[in-house]
C-alpha positions as CSV (number, residue, x, y, z in Angstrom):
1,M,130.0,39.0,8.2
2,L,127.1,36.7,8.6
3,V,129.3,33.6,8.3
4,A,131.6,35.0,11.0
5,V,128.6,35.4,13.3
6,F,127.4,31.9,12.7
7,R,130.9,30.5,13.3
8,L,131.0,32.4,16.6
9,L,127.6,31.0,17.6
10,A,128.8,27.5,16.6
11,R,131.1,27.6,19.6
12,L,128.2,27.5,22.0
13,P,127.3,24.2,23.6
14,L,124.7,22.2,21.6
15,S,122.4,22.2,24.6
16,W,122.2,26.0,24.5
17,L,121.5,26.0,20.8
18,H,118.7,23.4,21.4
19,R,117.2,25.5,24.2
20,A,117.1,28.5,21.8
21,G,115.6,26.2,19.1
22,S,112.9,25.1,21.4
23,A,111.9,28.7,22.0
24,L,112.1,29.4,18.3
25,G,109.8,26.4,17.6
26,W,107.1,27.9,19.8
27,L,107.6,31.4,18.4
28,V,107.0,30.1,14.9
29,Y,104.1,27.9,16.0
30,W,102.2,30.8,17.7
31,S,103.0,33.4,15.0
32,S,102.0,31.3,12.0
33,P,98.5,29.8,12.1
34,S,99.0,28.0,8.8
35,Y,102.2,26.3,10.0
36,A,100.6,25.3,13.3
37,A,97.5,23.9,11.5
38,R,99.6,21.8,9.1
39,L,101.8,20.5,11.9
40,R,98.8,19.5,14.0
41,E,96.9,18.0,11.1
42,N,99.8,15.9,9.9
43,L,100.7,14.7,13.4
44,F,97.2,13.9,14.6
45,A,96.1,12.2,11.4
46,S,99.2,9.9,11.3
47,G,98.1,7.6,14.1
48,V,101.4,7.7,15.9
49,C,99.6,8.9,19.1
50,N,96.3,8.1,20.7
51,G,94.2,10.1,23.1
52,E,94.2,13.8,24.0
53,A,96.9,13.5,26.6
54,Q,99.4,11.5,24.5
55,C,98.8,13.6,21.4
56,G,99.0,16.8,23.3
57,A,102.4,15.8,24.8
58,M,103.7,14.7,21.4
59,L,102.5,18.0,19.8
60,R,104.5,20.0,22.4
61,A,107.6,17.9,21.9
62,A,107.3,18.1,18.1
63,V,107.0,21.9,18.2
64,S,110.2,22.1,20.3
65,E,112.1,19.5,18.2
66,A,111.3,21.4,14.9
67,G,112.9,24.5,16.3
68,K,115.9,22.6,17.5
69,G,116.3,21.4,13.9
70,V,116.9,25.0,12.8
71,T,119.3,26.2,15.5
72,E,121.4,23.1,15.4
73,L,122.4,23.9,11.8
74,V,124.7,26.5,13.3
75,A,126.7,23.8,14.9
76,V,126.5,21.4,12.0
77,W,127.2,23.8,9.2
78,F,129.6,26.2,10.9
79,G,131.4,24.2,13.6
80,G,135.0,23.1,13.1
81,D,135.6,19.7,11.6
82,D,136.7,18.2,14.9
83,E,133.7,19.6,16.7
84,V,131.2,18.4,14.0
85,A,132.9,14.9,13.9
86,R,132.2,14.5,17.6
87,L,128.5,15.3,17.4
88,V,127.5,11.7,16.5
89,V,128.3,9.9,19.8
90,E,126.9,6.5,18.7
91,C,126.2,4.7,15.5
92,E,124.1,1.5,15.1
93,H,124.9,-1.1,12.5
94,W,127.7,0.6,10.6
95,D,128.8,-2.9,9.8
96,I,126.2,-3.1,7.0
97,V,127.9,-0.2,5.3
98,E,131.3,-1.8,5.6
99,A,129.9,-5.1,4.3
100,A,128.4,-3.3,1.2
101,R,131.7,-1.6,0.5
102,K,133.7,-4.8,0.7
103,R,131.4,-6.3,-1.9
104,G,131.9,-3.3,-4.1
105,N,128.2,-2.2,-4.0
106,G,127.1,1.3,-4.3
107,I,125.1,2.6,-1.3
108,L,121.9,4.5,-1.4
109,F,121.4,6.3,2.0
110,L,117.8,7.5,2.6
111,T,117.5,10.1,5.3
112,P,113.9,11.3,6.0
113,H,113.0,14.6,7.7
114,L,113.6,12.9,11.0
115,G,116.0,14.0,13.7
116,C,119.1,15.9,12.6
117,F,119.1,14.8,8.9
118,E,122.0,17.1,8.2
119,I,124.5,15.3,10.4
120,S,123.7,11.9,8.9
121,A,125.3,12.6,5.6
122,L,128.3,14.3,7.1
123,Y,129.0,11.2,9.3
124,G,129.1,9.1,6.1
125,A,131.2,11.7,4.2
126,Q,134.0,11.4,6.9
127,R,134.4,7.8,5.8
128,M,133.6,7.5,2.1
129,P,132.9,9.6,-1.0
130,L,129.2,10.7,-0.9
131,V,127.1,12.6,-3.3
132,V,124.1,14.3,-1.7
133,L,121.1,15.5,-3.6
134,Y,119.7,18.9,-2.6
135,R,116.9,21.2,-3.6
136,P,117.8,24.9,-3.5
137,P,116.0,26.7,-0.6
138,K,113.4,29.4,-1.3
139,L,115.6,32.0,0.4
140,A,118.5,32.4,-2.1
141,W,120.9,33.8,0.6
142,I,120.8,30.4,2.4
143,E,122.0,28.4,-0.6
144,P,125.7,29.2,-0.4
145,L,125.6,28.6,3.3
146,M,123.9,25.2,2.8
147,I,126.4,24.1,0.1
148,A,129.4,25.1,2.2
149,G,127.9,23.4,5.3
150,R,127.2,20.2,3.4
151,S,130.4,20.0,1.4
152,R,132.7,18.7,4.1
153,W,135.2,15.9,3.9
154,Q,134.3,13.7,0.9
155,A,130.8,15.1,0.4
156,V,129.7,16.6,-2.9
157,V,126.3,18.2,-3.3
158,A,124.2,17.6,-6.5
159,P,121.3,19.9,-7.4
160,A,117.9,18.3,-7.8
161,N,117.8,18.5,-11.6
162,L,118.9,16.3,-14.5
163,R,122.6,17.1,-14.0
164,G,122.4,16.2,-10.3
165,V,120.5,13.0,-10.9
166,R,123.2,12.0,-13.4
167,M,125.8,12.6,-10.7
168,L,123.9,10.1,-8.5
169,Y,123.9,7.4,-11.2
170,K,127.6,7.9,-11.9
171,A,128.5,7.7,-8.2
172,L,126.6,4.5,-7.7
173,A,128.2,3.0,-10.9
174,R,131.6,3.7,-9.3
175,G,130.5,1.8,-6.2
176,E,130.3,5.0,-4.1
177,A,127.5,6.3,-1.9
178,V,124.7,8.8,-2.5
179,G,122.2,10.3,-0.2
180,L,118.8,11.9,-0.5
181,L,115.6,12.8,1.4
182,P,113.1,10.1,0.4
183,D,110.1,11.9,1.8
184,Q,110.7,15.1,-0.1
185,A,107.8,15.8,-2.4
186,P,109.0,15.4,-6.0
187,G,108.1,17.5,-9.0
188,V,105.5,16.6,-11.6
189,G,106.4,13.5,-13.6
190,E,108.9,12.4,-10.9
191,G,106.6,10.7,-8.5
192,A,103.7,8.3,-8.0
193,W,100.9,8.4,-5.4
194,A,101.3,6.1,-2.4
195,D,99.9,6.1,1.1
196,F,102.0,7.8,3.8
197,F,100.4,7.3,7.2
198,G,97.1,6.5,5.6
199,R,96.9,9.5,3.2
200,P,98.0,9.7,-0.5
201,A,101.4,11.4,-0.8
202,Y,103.2,12.1,-4.1
203,T,106.3,9.9,-3.6
204,M,109.5,10.0,-5.6
205,T,110.2,7.2,-8.0
206,L,114.0,8.1,-8.0
207,V,114.8,5.7,-5.2
208,R,113.4,2.7,-7.1
209,R,115.0,3.8,-10.4
210,L,118.5,4.3,-8.8
211,Q,118.4,1.0,-7.1
212,Q,117.2,-1.0,-10.1
213,A,119.8,0.6,-12.4
214,S,122.7,0.1,-10.0
215,G,121.9,-2.8,-7.7
216,A,122.9,-0.5,-4.8
217,V,122.4,-1.4,-1.2
218,V,119.6,0.7,0.3
219,I,120.1,2.0,3.9
220,M,117.7,4.0,5.9
221,A,119.5,6.5,8.1
222,F,118.4,9.0,10.8
223,A,120.3,10.8,13.6
224,E,118.3,10.8,16.7
225,R,118.6,14.0,18.8
226,L,119.7,13.0,22.3
227,P,118.5,14.9,25.4
228,A,120.4,17.7,27.0
229,G,122.5,18.4,23.9
230,R,124.5,15.2,24.3
231,G,124.7,14.8,20.5
232,Y,123.2,12.3,18.2
233,R,122.7,8.6,17.8
234,L,122.8,7.5,14.2
235,H,120.4,4.6,13.3
236,L,121.1,2.6,10.1
237,D,118.8,-0.1,8.7
238,E,119.2,-2.0,5.4
239,L,116.1,-2.2,3.4
240,P,115.3,-5.2,1.2
241,A,116.0,-4.1,-2.4
242,Q,113.5,-6.5,-3.9
243,D,110.1,-4.9,-4.6
244,L,111.2,-1.5,-3.2
245,D,108.5,0.4,-4.9
246,E,106.9,3.7,-3.6
247,V,104.5,1.8,-1.3
248,A,107.3,-0.1,0.3
249,L,109.4,3.0,0.5
250,N,106.7,4.9,2.5
251,R,106.2,2.0,4.8
252,A,109.9,1.9,5.5
253,I,109.9,5.6,6.3
254,E,106.8,5.2,8.5
255,A,108.7,2.5,10.5
256,Q,111.6,4.9,11.1
257,V,109.3,7.8,12.2
258,R,107.4,5.5,14.7
259,R,110.7,5.0,16.4
260,C,111.0,8.7,17.2
261,P,107.8,10.4,16.1
262,E,108.3,13.7,18.1
263,Q,111.4,14.3,16.0
264,Y,109.7,14.1,12.6
265,L,109.1,17.3,10.7
266,W,105.3,17.2,10.8
267,S,105.1,20.7,9.5
268,Y,106.5,19.7,6.1
269,N,103.9,19.9,3.4
270,R,104.2,16.2,2.5
271,Y,100.7,15.9,1.0
272,K,100.8,18.7,-1.5
273,V,99.8,18.1,-5.1
274,P,102.5,19.5,-7.4
275,A,101.2,21.7,-10.2
276,G,100.4,19.5,-13.2
277,A,100.5,16.2,-11.3
278,P,97.5,13.8,-11.5
279,E,95.1,14.0,-8.7
280,P,95.5,11.6,-5.8
281,Y,93.8,8.3,-6.5
282,R,91.2,8.7,-3.8
283,K,90.0,11.9,-5.3
284,R,89.7,10.2,-8.6
285,E,87.8,7.3,-7.0
286,R,85.4,9.7,-5.3
287,G,84.8,11.5,-8.6
288,K,83.6,8.3,-10.2
289,E,81.0,7.6,-7.6
């Protein structure tokens, strides 16, 4: 029943879904003080805006964009294949993907929590086999909807556990593509501390390990949300594989975010300390003083 409702809503124009999402963003912002506080803190501490007027405008835009990121899932997950395929109206630098495929390289797509990160993987899956790493949501009823929505065309979802990571290694060894969220906070033992917008963030080491083991081409990808529900512009940028450690990874993500900062998910708890993880280095340094 729920799926039928979502499929019906997916027929609505994307502009309508985005308007509803903007309202939803403000509803959540005003109803959850902790959510609002984290969004403001992460945005204002990042340095992507300066002054009360600019930061205020960016805050208002970020609140609306966060809501759009929820309601657009109706179109992305439940729209028909033809309708979803038309959502990306422009793609920059797809030639770097084709060049990597001709060389027989595996491809590691990195999609931060920026713009419509769901559509990025589906665009690739229309054109090549793609294994996408996912972490089960806290609300269990969402998981089957998520898996169904992400398993289109040649996409295969891999859980964020040992079995799923093995699926990534095997796909890259076959010269195929994999995708993951590089700014997702990893579990204990799976990350290292590195600055992200000037603050210590526990950063996944999986990107470095996958690249070093496979020699994959690393491509940063994000789908910019266009005004008035016109669809998405997919941005692709190849990262230098040499010295791609956690510091370099976060710098690359920062560069992408600065291109479209209002569409970054500033409410994400990026700076949390996983249970059992070592303290951030700056806390350790202060403790020695």
